[in-house]
Residue, then its C-alpha position, 0 to 999 in steps of 0.5 A: m643425862l649420862a648419869e641417869l643413863l648409867d644408873w638405869g643401866a645398872e638397875q637393869g643389871a649392867l656391870t660395865a659401860w663401853l664406848h668407842v672414841e677414835t684415837a685421834n679424837a683428843d677432845g672426845t677422849a678428854f671429854w670421856e676421861a673427865l667423866g671418869f671413863a678410862p681407855h681399855h684397849t685400842c683397835r686398828y681398822y683396815r679397809a680395801p684400797q680405794p680405786g685410783a688412790g696412789q696408783 
């Protein structure tokens, strides 16, 4: 199914395919790497402290 989707995207003019996998998700990373995807960059996310957490 993924191959069909990537082919369709290419037919529509897409030159790249991007996806997001959490860095702690080793199984997810291994899955996508087995399909030929490779890490491009990583992101860090910040959030406001939760009320009452650690205080």
